DSSP file (Angstrom, degrees, kcal/mol; ACC not computed):
  #  RESIDUE AA STRUCTURE BP1 BP2  ACC     N-H-->O    O-->H-N    N-H-->O    O-->H-N    TCO  KAPPA ALPHA  PHI   PSI    X-CA   Y-CA   Z-CA
    1    1 A M              0   0    0      0, 0.0     8,-0.3     0, 0.0     2,-0.3   0.000 360.0 360.0 360.0 151.1 -135.1  -68.4  -33.0
    2    2 A A        -     0   0    0      6,-0.1     3,-0.1     7,-0.1     5,-0.0  -0.975 360.0 -83.4-154.6 163.4 -137.7  -70.1  -30.8
    3    3 A E    >   -     0   0    0     -2,-0.3     3,-2.3     1,-0.1     0, 0.0  -0.414  65.8 -83.7 -65.0 147.0 -139.1  -70.1  -27.3
    4    4 A P  T 3  S+     0   0    0      0, 0.0    -1,-0.1     0, 0.0     3,-0.1  -0.301 118.8  20.5 -54.1 133.9 -137.0  -72.1  -24.8
    5    5 A G  T 3  S+     0   0    0      1,-0.3     2,-0.3    -3,-0.1    -2,-0.1   0.318 103.9 104.2  88.6  -8.4 -137.9  -75.8  -25.0
    6    6 A L  S <  S-     0   0    0     -3,-2.3    -1,-0.3     0, 0.0    -4,-0.0  -0.831  73.5-119.0-107.2 146.4 -139.4  -75.5  -28.5
    7    7 A T        -     0   0    0     -2,-0.3    -4,-0.1    -3,-0.1     5,-0.1  -0.700  35.4-113.6 -81.9 126.7 -137.8  -76.7  -31.8
    8    8 A P     >  -     0   0    0      0, 0.0     4,-2.3     0, 0.0     5,-0.2  -0.242  27.4-111.8 -57.8 150.1 -137.2  -73.9  -34.2
    9    9 A F  H  > S+     0   0    0     -8,-0.3     4,-1.9     1,-0.2     5,-0.1   0.888 115.4  45.0 -50.7 -51.7 -139.3  -74.1  -37.4
   10   10 A F  H  > S+     0   0    0      1,-0.2     4,-2.2     2,-0.2    -1,-0.2   0.884 110.9  53.9 -67.5 -37.9 -136.4  -74.7  -39.8
   11   11 A N  H  > S+     0   0    0      1,-0.2     4,-2.5     2,-0.2    -1,-0.2   0.898 108.1  50.9 -61.1 -39.9 -134.9  -77.3  -37.4
   12   12 A A  H  X S+     0   0    0     -4,-2.3     4,-1.7     2,-0.2    -1,-0.2   0.889 108.4  52.1 -64.3 -39.2 -138.2  -79.2  -37.4
   13   13 A M  H  <>S+     0   0    0     -4,-1.9     5,-2.6    -5,-0.2     6,-0.5   0.908 110.8  47.8 -62.4 -41.8 -138.2  -79.1  -41.2
   14   14 A M  H ><5S+     0   0    0     -4,-2.2     3,-1.6     1,-0.2    -2,-0.2   0.931 109.7  51.9 -65.4 -45.5 -134.7  -80.6  -41.3
   15   15 A K  H 3<5S+     0   0    0     -4,-2.5    -1,-0.2     1,-0.3    -2,-0.2   0.834 110.3  49.6 -60.1 -33.0 -135.6  -83.3  -38.8
   16   16 A Q  T 3<5S-     0   0    0     -4,-1.7    -1,-0.3    -5,-0.2    -2,-0.2   0.459 113.5-118.6 -85.9  -1.5 -138.6  -84.3  -40.8
   17   17 A G  T < 5S+     0   0    0     -3,-1.6    -3,-0.2    -4,-0.3    -2,-0.1   0.788  72.1 134.5  71.1  27.5 -136.5  -84.5  -44.1
   18   18 A L      < +     0   0    0     -5,-2.6     2,-0.4    -6,-0.2    -4,-0.2   0.602  59.2  56.7 -85.4 -11.7 -138.6  -81.8  -45.7
   19   19 A V        -     0   0    0     -6,-0.5    23,-0.2    -5,-0.1     3,-0.1  -0.935  69.0-145.3-123.1 145.7 -135.6  -79.9  -47.1
   20   20 A E  S    S+     0   0    0     -2,-0.4     2,-0.3    21,-0.2    -1,-0.1   0.866  84.8  23.3 -75.0 -37.5 -132.8  -81.1  -49.3
   21   21 A Q  S    S-     0   0    0     21,-0.4     2,-2.2     2,-0.2    21,-0.1  -0.921  83.0-109.1-131.7 154.8 -130.0  -79.0  -47.8
   22   22 A N  S    S+     0   0    0     -2,-0.3     2,-0.3    20,-0.1   -11,-0.0  -0.460  87.9  85.5 -80.7  67.0 -129.4  -77.3  -44.4
   23   23 A M        -     0   0    0     -2,-2.2    19,-2.8   -13,-0.1    20,-0.5  -0.988  52.7-162.4-158.9 160.0 -129.8  -73.8  -45.8
   24   24 A F  E     -A   41   0A   0     -2,-0.3     2,-0.3    17,-0.2    17,-0.2  -0.973  11.6-156.5-143.3 158.2 -132.4  -71.2  -46.7
   25   25 A A  E     -A   40   0A   0     15,-2.4    15,-2.9    -2,-0.3     2,-0.4  -0.981   5.2-149.0-140.2 147.1 -132.2  -68.1  -48.9
   26   26 A F  E     -A   39   0A   0     -2,-0.3     2,-0.5    13,-0.2    13,-0.2  -0.905   3.7-165.5-111.2 142.4 -134.0  -64.8  -49.3
   27   27 A Y  E     -A   38   0A   0     11,-2.7    11,-2.2    -2,-0.4     2,-0.6  -0.990   9.3-164.4-122.7 121.3 -134.5  -62.8  -52.4
   28   28 A M        -     0   0    0     -2,-0.5     9,-0.1     9,-0.2     2,-0.0  -0.923  17.6-131.6-109.3 116.5 -135.6  -59.3  -51.9
   29   29 A S        -     0   0    0     -2,-0.6     8,-0.1     1,-0.1    -2,-0.0  -0.354   6.2-154.9 -65.0 141.6 -137.0  -57.5  -54.9
   30   30 A M  S    S+     0   0    0      1,-0.1    -1,-0.1    -2,-0.0     3,-0.0   0.449  76.9  82.0 -92.8  -3.2 -135.6  -54.0  -55.6
   31   31 A N    >   -     0   0    0      3,-0.2     3,-1.6     1,-0.1     5,-0.3  -0.897  61.1-164.9-107.8 109.6 -138.8  -53.0  -57.4
   32   32 A P  T 3  S+     0   0    0      0, 0.0    -1,-0.1     0, 0.0    -3,-0.0   0.645  89.4  59.7 -68.1 -12.1 -141.6  -51.9  -55.1
   33   33 A L  T 3  S+     0   0    0      1,-0.1     2,-0.5    -3,-0.0    -2,-0.0   0.536  98.2  66.5 -91.2  -7.2 -144.1  -52.3  -57.9
   34   34 A V    <   -     0   0    0     -3,-1.6     2,-1.3     0, 0.0     3,-0.2  -0.963  69.5-149.7-120.1 129.0 -143.4  -56.0  -58.4
   35   35 A D        +     0   0    0     -2,-0.5    -2,-0.0     1,-0.2     0, 0.0  -0.624  56.6 119.4 -96.2  75.5 -144.3  -58.6  -55.8
   36   36 A D        +     0   0    0     -2,-1.3    -1,-0.2    -5,-0.3     2,-0.1   0.198  28.1 126.2-127.6  18.0 -141.5  -61.2  -56.5
   37   37 A S        -     0   0    0     -3,-0.2     2,-0.3    -8,-0.1    -9,-0.2  -0.410  39.2-177.0 -67.7 153.7 -139.5  -61.4  -53.2
   38   38 A E  E     -A   27   0A   0    -11,-2.2   -11,-2.7    -2,-0.1     2,-0.4  -0.988  31.1-143.2-153.4 160.8 -139.2  -64.9  -52.0
   39   39 A L  E     -A   26   0A   0     -2,-0.3     2,-0.5   -13,-0.2   -13,-0.2  -0.999  21.1-162.3-124.7 125.3 -137.9  -67.2  -49.2
   40   40 A V  E     -A   25   0A   0    -15,-2.9   -15,-2.4    -2,-0.4     2,-0.4  -0.944   3.4-154.8-113.8 126.6 -136.5  -70.6  -50.3
   41   41 A F  E    S+A   24   0A   0     -2,-0.5   -21,-0.2   -17,-0.2   -17,-0.2  -0.852  76.3  17.7 -98.8 133.3 -136.1  -73.5  -47.8
   42   42 A G  S    S-     0   0    0    -19,-2.8   -21,-0.4    -2,-0.4     2,-0.3   0.621 129.6 -12.4  88.2  14.4 -133.5  -76.2  -48.5
   43   43 A G  S    S-     0   0    0    -20,-0.5     2,-0.3    -3,-0.4    -1,-0.2  -0.987  77.3 -88.5 161.5-152.3 -131.4  -74.4  -51.1
   44   44 A Y        -     0   0    0     -2,-0.3     2,-0.8   -20,-0.1     3,-0.1  -0.971  31.0-105.3-152.3 162.3 -131.5  -71.3  -53.3
   45   45 A D    >   -     0   0    0     -2,-0.3     3,-2.1     1,-0.2     4,-0.2  -0.827  20.0-158.3 -96.4 109.1 -132.7  -70.3  -56.7
   46   46 A N  G >  S+     0   0    0     -2,-0.8     3,-1.4     1,-0.3    -1,-0.2   0.782  90.6  66.9 -57.0 -28.0 -129.8  -69.9  -59.2
   47   47 A D  G 3  S+     0   0    0      1,-0.3    -1,-0.3    -3,-0.1    -2,-0.0   0.684  96.6  55.7 -67.9 -16.4 -131.9  -67.7  -61.4
   48   48 A R  G <  S+     0   0    0     -3,-2.1     2,-0.5     2,-0.0    -1,-0.3   0.450  90.3  93.3 -92.8  -1.9 -131.9  -65.0  -58.6
   49   49 A I    <   -     0   0    0     -3,-1.4     2,-0.5    -4,-0.2     4,-0.1  -0.804  48.3-175.9-102.5 130.9 -128.1  -64.8  -58.3
   50   50 A E        -     0   0    0     -2,-0.5     2,-0.2     2,-0.1    -3,-0.0  -0.992  65.9  -6.4-118.1 128.8 -126.0  -62.3  -60.2
   51   51 A G  S    S-     0   0    0     -2,-0.5     2,-0.3     2,-0.0    -2,-0.0  -0.555 112.9 -27.0  85.9-155.4 -122.2  -62.7  -59.8
   52   52 A R        -     0   0    0     -2,-0.2     2,-0.3     1,-0.0    -2,-0.1  -0.700  61.0-115.0-101.3 151.9 -120.8  -65.1  -57.4
   53   53 A L        -     0   0    0     -2,-0.3     2,-0.4    -4,-0.1    -2,-0.0  -0.651  28.4-153.9 -82.1 134.6 -122.4  -66.5  -54.2
   54   54 A S        -     0   0    0     -2,-0.3     2,-0.4     2,-0.0    -1,-0.0  -0.921   0.8-153.3-113.2 137.0 -120.6  -65.5  -50.9
   55   55 A W        -     0   0    0     -2,-0.4    -2,-0.0     2,-0.0     0, 0.0  -0.893  11.9-174.2-108.6 138.4 -120.8  -67.6  -47.7
   56   56 A H        -     0   0    0     -2,-0.4     2,-0.1    10,-0.0    -2,-0.0  -0.998  25.1-117.4-133.7 134.4 -120.3  -66.0  -44.3
   57   57 A P        -     0   0    0      0, 0.0    10,-0.5     0, 0.0     2,-0.5  -0.406  25.6-120.5 -71.0 145.9 -120.1  -67.7  -40.9
   58   58 A V  E     -B   66   0B   0      1,-0.1     8,-0.2     8,-0.1     3,-0.2  -0.754  26.7-174.7 -81.6 125.4 -122.8  -67.0  -38.3
   59   59 A I  E    S+     0   0B   0      6,-2.8     2,-0.4    -2,-0.5     7,-0.2   0.677  77.0  33.6 -98.5 -19.2 -121.0  -65.6  -35.2
   60   60 A E  E >>> -B   65   0B   0      5,-1.0     5,-2.0     1,-0.1     3,-0.8  -0.854  67.3-170.6-136.7  99.3 -124.0  -65.4  -32.9
   61   61 A K  T 345S+     0   0    0     -2,-0.4     3,-0.4     1,-0.2    -1,-0.1   0.778  79.3  66.2 -66.5 -28.3 -126.5  -68.3  -33.6
   62   62 A L  T 345S+     0   0    0      1,-0.2    -1,-0.2     2,-0.1    -2,-0.0   0.890 121.2  19.1 -60.5 -38.6 -129.3  -67.0  -31.3
   63   63 A F  T <45S-     0   0    0     -3,-0.8    -1,-0.2   -62,-0.1    -2,-0.2   0.231 104.8-116.1-116.6  12.3 -129.8  -63.9  -33.6
   64   64 A W  T  <5 -     0   0    0     -4,-0.6     2,-0.2    -3,-0.4    -3,-0.2   0.903  51.4-179.0  53.0  46.0 -128.1  -65.2  -36.8
   65   65 A S  E   < -B   60   0B   0     -5,-2.0    -6,-2.8    -7,-0.0    -5,-1.0  -0.535  13.4-160.5 -81.6 142.2 -125.5  -62.4  -36.5
   66   66 A L  E     -B   58   0B   0     -8,-0.2     2,-0.9    -2,-0.2    -8,-0.1  -0.863  24.0-114.8-117.0 154.3 -122.7  -62.0  -39.1
   67   67 A N        -     0   0    0    -10,-0.5     2,-0.5    -2,-0.3    -2,-0.0  -0.807  34.0-164.7 -90.0 107.6 -119.4  -60.2  -38.8
   68   68 A L        -     0   0    0     -2,-0.9     3,-0.1     1,-0.1    -2,-0.0  -0.802  16.7-179.0 -94.6 131.6 -119.6  -57.2  -41.3
   69   69 A E        -     0   0    0     -2,-0.5     2,-0.3     1,-0.4    12,-0.2   0.732  69.2 -14.4 -96.2 -28.6 -116.3  -55.5  -42.1
   70   70 A D        -     0   0    0     10,-0.1     2,-0.4    11,-0.1    -1,-0.4  -0.979  53.2-136.9-166.3 160.1 -117.8  -52.9  -44.4
   71   71 A V        -     0   0    0     -2,-0.3     7,-3.0    -3,-0.1     8,-0.4  -0.999  24.0-167.6-127.4 129.5 -120.9  -51.9  -46.4
   72   72 A H  E     -C   77   0C   0     -2,-0.4     2,-0.5     5,-0.2     5,-0.2  -0.913  18.9-163.4-118.7 144.1 -120.6  -50.6  -50.0
   73   73 A I  E >  S-C   76   0C   0      3,-2.3     3,-2.0    -2,-0.4     2,-0.4  -0.979  81.2 -40.4-118.5 113.7 -123.0  -48.9  -52.3
   74   74 A G  T 3  S-     0   0    0     -2,-0.5    -2,-0.0     1,-0.3     0, 0.0  -0.567 124.8 -29.7  64.7-127.5 -121.4  -49.2  -55.7
   75   75 A N  T 3  S+     0   0    0     -2,-0.4     2,-0.5    -3,-0.1    -1,-0.3   0.310 116.7 103.1-100.2   6.5 -117.7  -48.5  -55.1
   76   76 A R  E <   -C   73   0C   0     -3,-2.0    -3,-2.3     2,-0.0     2,-0.3  -0.816  65.2-138.7-100.7 124.7 -118.2  -46.2  -52.1
   77   77 A S  E     -C   72   0C   0     -2,-0.5    -5,-0.2    -5,-0.2    -2,-0.1  -0.570   1.6-154.2 -74.1 136.8 -117.7  -47.5  -48.5
   78   78 A L        -     0   0    0     -7,-3.0    -1,-0.1    -2,-0.3    -6,-0.1   0.652  23.0-143.2 -86.1 -15.4 -120.3  -46.3  -46.1
   79   79 A G        +     0   0    0     -8,-0.4    -7,-0.1     1,-0.1    -9,-0.1   0.819  60.3 125.9  61.7  32.9 -117.8  -46.6  -43.2
   80   80 A I              0   0    0     -9,-0.2    -1,-0.1     1,-0.2   -10,-0.1   0.443 360.0 360.0-103.9  -0.3 -120.5  -47.8  -40.7
   81   81 A C              0   0    0    -12,-0.2    -1,-0.2   -10,-0.1   -11,-0.1   0.421 360.0 360.0-105.6 360.0 -118.8  -51.0  -39.6
């Protein structure tokens, strides 16, 4: 997101050729005692992935909204979508 008339930060990085791919990734640590969360521009860190990577289309680009069908914790549906 950016102010009207301004180029968003990531778009400016892409225009300048500073990133290899048109993507960014977040890793959020589950351990509050360890400061190892990260944001990667231009790709993702394979070492941070367990299982398979899932891609989801953005349905509202202004707010980077995704269409969620369900949220699970373990095998239990939370039924909030």
